[in-house]
C-alpha positions as CSV (number, residue, x, y, z in Angstrom):
1,M,0.0,0.0,0.0
2,V,1.1,3.6,-0.8
3,S,0.2,6.3,1.7
4,V,-1.2,9.4,-0.2
5,K,-1.6,12.8,1.3
6,L,-3.5,15.7,-0.4
7,F,-2.6,19.3,0.4
8,G,-3.9,22.7,-0.2
9,T,-6.9,23.2,-2.5
10,F,-6.8,19.4,-3.3
11,R,-7.6,18.7,0.3
12,L,-10.2,21.5,0.4
13,D,-11.9,20.6,-2.9
14,S,-11.9,16.8,-2.3
15,G,-12.6,16.7,1.4
16,I,-9.9,13.9,1.6
17,K,-6.8,14.3,3.7
18,S,-5.2,11.0,3.1
19,L,-5.7,7.6,1.3
20,E,-4.1,4.2,1.3
21,L,-4.0,2.7,-2.2
22,E,-2.1,0.1,-4.2
23,A,-0.5,1.0,-7.6
24,S,2.7,0.3,-9.3
25,S,3.3,3.9,-10.6
26,V,2.2,7.5,-10.0
27,K,0.6,7.4,-13.5
28,K,-1.7,4.5,-12.4
29,L,-2.3,6.0,-9.0
30,L,-3.7,9.4,-10.1
31,P,-6.9,8.0,-11.7
32,M,-7.5,5.9,-8.6
33,I,-7.3,9.0,-6.4
34,M,-9.7,10.8,-8.7
35,E,-12.1,7.8,-8.4
36,K,-12.0,8.1,-4.6
37,V,-12.6,11.9,-4.8
38,K,-15.7,11.3,-7.0
39,E,-17.0,8.7,-4.6
40,K,-16.9,11.2,-1.8
41,D,-18.2,14.1,-3.8
42,P,-19.7,13.4,-7.2
43,D,-20.0,17.1,-7.9
44,T,-16.4,17.9,-7.1
45,E,-14.7,20.5,-9.3
46,L,-11.4,18.7,-8.9
47,T,-10.3,17.0,-12.1
48,L,-7.7,14.5,-13.2
49,D,-5.9,17.3,-15.1
50,D,-5.6,19.2,-11.7
51,L,-3.9,16.2,-10.2
52,K,-1.6,15.9,-13.3
53,G,-0.5,19.5,-12.8
54,C,0.5,19.1,-9.2
55,I,3.8,18.8,-7.5
56,I,4.4,15.1,-6.6
57,S,6.7,14.2,-3.7
58,L,7.6,10.5,-3.2
59,N,9.3,9.8,0.1
60,G,10.4,13.4,0.3
61,K,11.7,13.8,-3.2
62,Q,10.0,15.4,-6.2
63,V,9.2,12.9,-8.9
64,G,7.3,12.7,-12.2
65,F,4.4,10.5,-13.4
66,S,6.7,7.7,-14.4
67,A,7.9,7.1,-10.9
68,K,7.5,3.5,-9.7
69,L,5.8,2.8,-6.4
70,K,6.3,0.1,-3.8
71,D,4.7,-1.0,-0.6
72,G,5.2,1.5,2.2
73,D,5.9,4.6,-0.1
74,K,4.6,8.0,1.0
75,L,3.3,10.2,-1.7
76,D,2.3,13.9,-1.3
77,L,0.3,15.8,-3.9
78,V,0.6,19.6,-3.7
79,P,-1.2,21.9,-6.1
80,A,1.2,24.0,-8.1
81,V,0.4,27.6,-7.5
82,A,1.6,30.8,-9.0
83,G,2.4,33.8,-6.9
84,G,2.7,37.4,-7.9
């Protein structure tokens, strides 16, 4: 199982703080997260594209969608924001 934590607007929009899921890569995990979000709130404004545009931290290091996952990994999803 991979421990997933959502931060910022992802947490606010989804109502989900954390999840435990099984997947072999980040690319496969993101649709699973979106499925859980839709189960909790079918009218959510959060989209898969929002998740794809986030900053992904795997065990404390920034990674991309092709990153492989293993049991016990900790994944953080942080929305990318622009400041001004």
